[in-house]
MDTraj code that builds the backbone (N, CA, C; nanometers):
import mdtraj as md
import numpy as np

residues = "MET ARG LEU ARG ILE ARG PRO ILE THR TRP PRO ARG PRO ALA LEU VAL LEU ALA ASP THR PRO ARG PRO GLY CYS THR ARG CYS GLY GLY GLU GLY GLY ARG ALA TYR ASP TYR GLY ASP HIS GLU THR GLY GLU TYR VAL GLY THR GLU TRP ASP PRO CYS PRO CYS TRP ASP GLU ASP ARG SER TRP VAL LEU LEU PRO LEU PRO ARG PHE PRO ARG ARG ARG GLN PRO HIS VAL ASP PRO TRP GLY ASN GLY TYR SER ASP GLU PRO PRO PHE".split()
xyz = np.array([
    [-3.6016, -7.3418, -0.7768],
    [-3.6953, -7.3118, -0.6512],
    [-3.7465, -7.4336, -0.6118],
    [-3.7458, -7.4538, -0.4941],
    [-3.8300, -7.5754, -0.4174],
    [-3.9371, -7.5309, -0.3411],
    [-4.0486, -7.5752, -0.3618],
    [-4.1689, -7.5462, -0.3146],
    [-4.2260, -7.6445, -0.2220],
    [-4.3003, -7.5797, -0.1130],
    [-4.3445, -7.7040, -0.0092],
    [-4.4788, -7.6071, 0.0402],
    [-4.5920, -7.6911, 0.0812],
    [-4.7260, -7.6501, 0.1298],
    [-4.7011, -7.6392, 0.2613],
    [-4.7423, -7.5038, 0.3340],
    [-4.7349, -7.5031, 0.4861],
    [-4.8431, -7.4042, 0.5304],
    [-4.9111, -7.4159, 0.6365],
    [-5.0070, -7.3369, 0.7067],
    [-4.9574, -7.2153, 0.7423],
    [-5.0260, -7.1018, 0.7515],
    [-4.9874, -6.9787, 0.7992],
    [-5.1099, -6.9176, 0.8902],
    [-5.0954, -6.8302, 0.9684],
    [-5.2059, -6.7798, 1.0566],
    [-5.2138, -6.6378, 1.0378],
    [-5.1296, -6.5803, 0.9817],
    [-5.1429, -6.4035, 0.9643],
    [-5.1060, -6.3821, 0.8361],
    [-5.1878, -6.2892, 0.7659],
    [-5.2712, -6.2046, 0.8247],
    [-5.4260, -6.2744, 0.8332],
    [-5.4459, -6.3807, 0.7612],
    [-5.5728, -6.4853, 0.7800],
    [-5.5127, -6.6455, 0.7707],
    [-5.5794, -6.7236, 0.8420],
    [-5.5449, -6.8551, 0.8115],
    [-5.5545, -6.9195, 0.6629],
    [-5.4509, -6.9843, 0.6515],
    [-5.4514, -7.0137, 0.4848],
    [-5.3556, -7.1297, 0.4511],
    [-5.3562, -7.2067, 0.3694],
    [-5.2415, -7.2682, 0.3140],
    [-5.1654, -7.2121, 0.2050],
    [-5.0465, -7.2083, 0.2003],
    [-4.9553, -7.1263, 0.0869],
    [-4.8393, -7.2177, 0.0504],
    [-4.8179, -7.2046, -0.0801],
    [-4.7224, -7.2765, -0.1426],
    [-4.5957, -7.1972, -0.1247],
    [-4.5031, -7.2252, -0.0627],
    [-4.3891, -7.1279, -0.0097],
    [-4.2459, -7.1870, -0.0696],
    [-4.1523, -7.1007, -0.1255],
    [-4.0140, -7.1553, -0.1742],
    [-3.9429, -7.1858, -0.0299],
    [-3.8470, -7.2859, -0.0359],
    [-3.7542, -7.3254, 0.0459],
    [-3.6131, -7.3167, -0.0046],
    [-3.5133, -7.3135, 0.0928],
    [-3.3949, -7.2883, 0.0652],
    [-3.3290, -7.4095, -0.0011],
    [-3.2295, -7.4045, -0.0855],
    [-3.1593, -7.5025, -0.1626],
    [-3.1065, -7.6003, -0.0465],
    [-3.1229, -7.7461, -0.0431],
    [-3.0407, -7.8008, 0.0581],
    [-2.8827, -7.8304, 0.0213],
    [-2.8388, -7.8152, -0.0974],
    [-2.6979, -7.8298, -0.1083],
    [-2.6279, -7.6750, -0.1320],
    [-2.6874, -7.5851, -0.0703],
    [-2.6183, -7.4263, -0.0871],
    [-2.5018, -7.4249, -0.0118],
    [-2.4129, -7.3724, -0.0731],
    [-2.2746, -7.3650, 0.0140],
    [-2.2597, -7.2659, 0.1084],
    [-2.3402, -7.1506, 0.0752],
    [-2.3147, -7.0485, 0.1423],
    [-2.4123, -7.0538, 0.2721],
    [-2.5200, -7.1139, 0.2829],
    [-2.6060, -7.1128, 0.3981],
    [-2.6229, -7.2458, 0.4585],
    [-2.5703, -7.3642, 0.3846],
    [-2.6021, -7.5107, 0.4205],
    [-2.7246, -7.5671, 0.4280],
    [-2.8319, -7.4731, 0.3477],
    [-2.9654, -7.5161, 0.3147],
    [-3.0430, -7.4672, 0.4401],
    [-2.9784, -7.3721, 0.5162],
    [-3.0776, -7.3251, 0.6157],
    [-3.1593, -7.1792, 0.5655],
    [-3.1262, -7.1098, 0.4620],
    [-3.1791, -6.9913, 0.4111],
    [-3.1002, -6.8901, 0.4349],
    [-3.0099, -6.8957, 0.5112],
    [-2.9310, -6.7505, 0.5664],
    [-2.8529, -6.7986, 0.6889],
    [-2.8145, -6.6934, 0.7487],
    [-2.7503, -6.7258, 0.8822],
    [-2.7701, -6.5986, 0.9941],
    [-2.7709, -6.6299, 1.1048],
    [-2.7958, -6.5318, 1.1990],
    [-2.6698, -6.5226, 1.2629],
    [-2.6683, -6.3956, 1.3035],
    [-2.5346, -6.3354, 1.3896],
    [-2.5682, -6.2256, 1.4776],
    [-2.5024, -6.2304, 1.5987],
    [-2.5334, -6.1441, 1.7170],
    [-2.4380, -6.0367, 1.6746],
    [-2.4897, -5.9229, 1.7552],
    [-2.4196, -5.7868, 1.7219],
    [-2.4447, -5.6998, 1.8538],
    [-2.3452, -5.6338, 1.8913],
    [-2.3657, -5.5524, 2.0269],
    [-2.3337, -5.4094, 2.0051],
    [-2.3643, -5.3206, 2.1082],
    [-2.3345, -5.2044, 2.1100],
    [-2.1968, -5.1691, 2.0850],
    [-2.1594, -5.0621, 2.0126],
    [-2.0133, -5.0254, 1.9647],
    [-1.9276, -4.9673, 2.1163],
    [-2.0086, -4.8903, 2.1942],
    [-1.9370, -4.8504, 2.2950],
    [-1.9260, -4.9324, 2.4024],
    [-2.0264, -5.0104, 2.4481],
    [-2.0472, -5.1017, 2.5752],
    [-1.9942, -5.2308, 2.5519],
    [-2.0210, -5.2847, 2.4131],
    [-1.9976, -5.4214, 2.3879],
    [-2.1119, -5.5160, 2.4192],
    [-2.2083, -5.4626, 2.4884],
    [-2.3223, -5.5299, 2.5413],
    [-2.4102, -5.5922, 2.4046],
    [-2.4511, -5.7050, 2.4373],
    [-2.5617, -5.7666, 2.3424],
    [-2.6680, -5.6883, 2.2955],
    [-2.6956, -5.6636, 2.1765],
    [-2.8146, -5.5772, 2.1404],
    [-2.9195, -5.6509, 2.0783],
    [-2.8746, -5.7605, 2.0075],
    [-3.0045, -5.8234, 1.9453],
    [-2.8963, -5.9310, 1.8206],
    [-3.0109, -5.9878, 1.7522],
    [-2.9516, -6.0965, 1.6453],
    [-3.0108, -6.0299, 1.5042],
    [-2.9195, -6.0504, 1.4221],
    [-2.9418, -6.0009, 1.2539],
    [-2.9590, -6.1261, 1.1939],
    [-3.0407, -6.1201, 1.1008],
    [-3.0636, -6.2263, 0.9962],
    [-3.0095, -6.1822, 0.8445],
    [-2.9502, -6.2556, 0.7960],
    [-2.8669, -6.2299, 0.6761],
    [-2.9294, -6.3498, 0.5841],
    [-3.0136, -6.3168, 0.4998],
    [-3.0489, -6.4161, 0.4266],
    [-2.9732, -6.4444, 0.2957],
    [-2.9913, -6.5789, 0.2535],
    [-2.9046, -6.6346, 0.1459],
    [-2.9847, -6.6025, -0.0002],
    [-2.9029, -6.5662, -0.0914],
    [-2.9572, -6.5347, -0.2136],
    [-3.0411, -6.6468, -0.3043],
    [-3.0178, -6.7858, -0.2285],
    [-3.0624, -6.9234, -0.2743],
    [-3.2197, -6.9051, -0.2430],
    [-3.2700, -6.8248, -0.1637],
    [-3.3875, -6.8652, -0.1148],
    [-3.4692, -6.7055, -0.0854],
    [-3.6097, -6.7178, -0.1257],
    [-3.6726, -6.5594, -0.0942],
    [-3.7663, -6.5970, -0.0138],
    [-3.7622, -6.5652, 0.1129],
    [-3.8588, -6.5970, 0.2123],
    [-4.0004, -6.5212, 0.1962],
    [-4.0023, -6.4197, 0.1148],
    [-4.1448, -6.3748, 0.0845],
    [-4.2026, -6.4052, -0.0182],
    [-4.1375, -6.5033, -0.1174],
    [-4.2243, -6.5800, -0.2282],
    [-4.2888, -6.6837, -0.1758],
    [-4.4367, -6.6565, -0.1664],
    [-4.5359, -6.7556, -0.1400],
    [-4.6676, -6.7242, -0.2084],
    [-4.7386, -6.8263, -0.2418],
    [-4.8600, -6.8043, -0.3077],
    [-4.9960, -6.8730, -0.2158],
    [-5.0950, -6.7989, -0.2006],
    [-5.2007, -6.8729, -0.0948],
    [-5.2693, -6.9607, -0.2086],
    [-5.2825, -7.0827, -0.1732],
    [-5.3406, -7.2013, -0.2399],
    [-5.5003, -7.2121, -0.1689],
    [-5.5428, -7.2108, -0.0462],
    [-5.6696, -7.2047, 0.0060],
    [-5.6588, -7.1495, 0.1289],
    [-5.7530, -7.0245, 0.1123],
    [-5.8009, -6.9601, 0.2337],
    [-5.8698, -7.0690, 0.3386],
    [-5.8331, -7.0678, 0.4682],
    [-5.8929, -7.1366, 0.5643],
    [-6.0027, -7.0403, 0.6506],
    [-6.1167, -7.1131, 0.6998],
    [-6.2241, -7.0264, 0.7535],
    [-6.1658, -7.0124, 0.8942],
    [-6.1877, -6.8775, 0.9441],
    [-6.1770, -6.8559, 1.0864],
    [-6.2633, -6.9291, 1.1734],
    [-6.2312, -7.0047, 1.2704],
    [-6.3223, -7.0421, 1.3384],
    [-6.3603, -6.9813, 1.4678],
    [-6.4705, -6.9437, 1.5080],
    [-6.4932, -6.8835, 1.6465],
    [-6.4541, -6.9304, 1.7722],
    [-6.3934, -6.8664, 1.8572],
    [-6.3557, -6.9350, 1.9990],
    [-6.5011, -6.9668, 2.0650],
    [-6.4923, -7.0662, 2.1025],
    [-6.6185, -7.1418, 2.1819],
    [-6.6094, -7.0773, 2.3224],
    [-6.7180, -7.0231, 2.3658],
    [-6.6932, -6.9753, 2.5096],
    [-6.7835, -7.0832, 2.6028],
    [-6.7257, -7.1079, 2.7162],
    [-6.7839, -7.1935, 2.7994],
    [-6.9236, -7.1388, 2.8784],
    [-7.0358, -7.1939, 2.8853],
    [-7.1324, -7.1401, 2.9579],
    [-7.0940, -7.1390, 3.1143],
    [-7.1517, -7.0245, 3.1692],
    [-7.1200, -7.0134, 3.3058],
    [-7.2166, -7.1267, 3.3800],
    [-7.1628, -7.1976, 3.4562],
    [-7.2246, -7.2822, 3.5399],
    [-7.2225, -7.2639, 3.6878],
    [-7.3556, -7.2352, 3.7222],
    [-7.3487, -7.2321, 3.8875],
    [-7.3564, -7.3622, 3.9523],
    [-7.2487, -7.3596, 4.0480],
    [-7.2429, -7.4693, 4.1472],
    [-7.3680, -7.4919, 4.2272],
    [-7.4390, -7.4188, 4.2524],
    [-7.5964, -7.4275, 4.3040],
    [-7.7157, -7.4733, 4.2528],
    [-7.6877, -7.4780, 4.0796],
    [-7.7776, -7.5329, 4.0040],
    [-7.9023, -7.4145, 3.9803],
    [-7.8642, -7.3011, 4.0200],
    [-7.9573, -7.2054, 4.0105],
    [-7.9778, -7.1295, 3.8592],
    [-7.8885, -7.1792, 3.7749],
    [-7.9120, -7.1030, 3.6295],
    [-7.7838, -7.0141, 3.6501],
    [-7.8274, -6.9105, 3.5493],
    [-7.7293, -6.7988, 3.5405],
    [-7.7594, -6.6912, 3.6603],
    [-7.6264, -6.6042, 3.6789],
    [-7.6291, -6.5249, 3.7915],
    [-7.5876, -6.3910, 3.7179],
    [-7.6244, -6.2655, 3.7636],
    [-7.5901, -6.1197, 3.7362],
    [-7.4980, -6.0819, 3.8254],
    [-7.4677, -6.1473, 3.9404],
    [-7.3737, -6.1028, 4.0380],
    [-7.2351, -6.1476, 4.0125],
    [-7.1366, -6.0540, 4.0248],
    [-6.9988, -6.1080, 3.9973],
    [-6.9448, -6.2129, 4.0718],
    [-6.8527, -6.2866, 4.0195],
    [-6.8021, -6.3900, 4.0919],
    [-6.7123, -6.4024, 4.1968],
    [-6.6961, -6.2730, 4.2651],
    [-6.6089, -6.2584, 4.3846],
    [-6.7143, -6.1879, 4.4910],
])
top = md.Topology()
chain = top.add_chain()
for i, resn in enumerate(residues, 1):
    res = top.add_residue(resn, chain, resSeq=i)
    for name in ("N", "CA", "C"):
        top.add_atom(name, md.element.get_by_symbol(name[0]), res)
traj = md.Trajectory(xyz[None], top)
């Protein structure tokens, strides 16, 4: 198991210790799996891409090290170009 520290944003911001793929793996070449495209059986049209994970890596194996605070979004105060302060009227 190779571990690294990485930030996540969902379900809440945190720093996690996560597993990484083996760099010398002969099945995936160190990428953790392979992606392949597939199509509709009747029309042959592209439907999507499927991810086939390699057994050398478990992408769900992670441990939260440090939860990070959620910073509130800063709102810009309304600035009236005529210098009259705030207005109750819509901007249109």
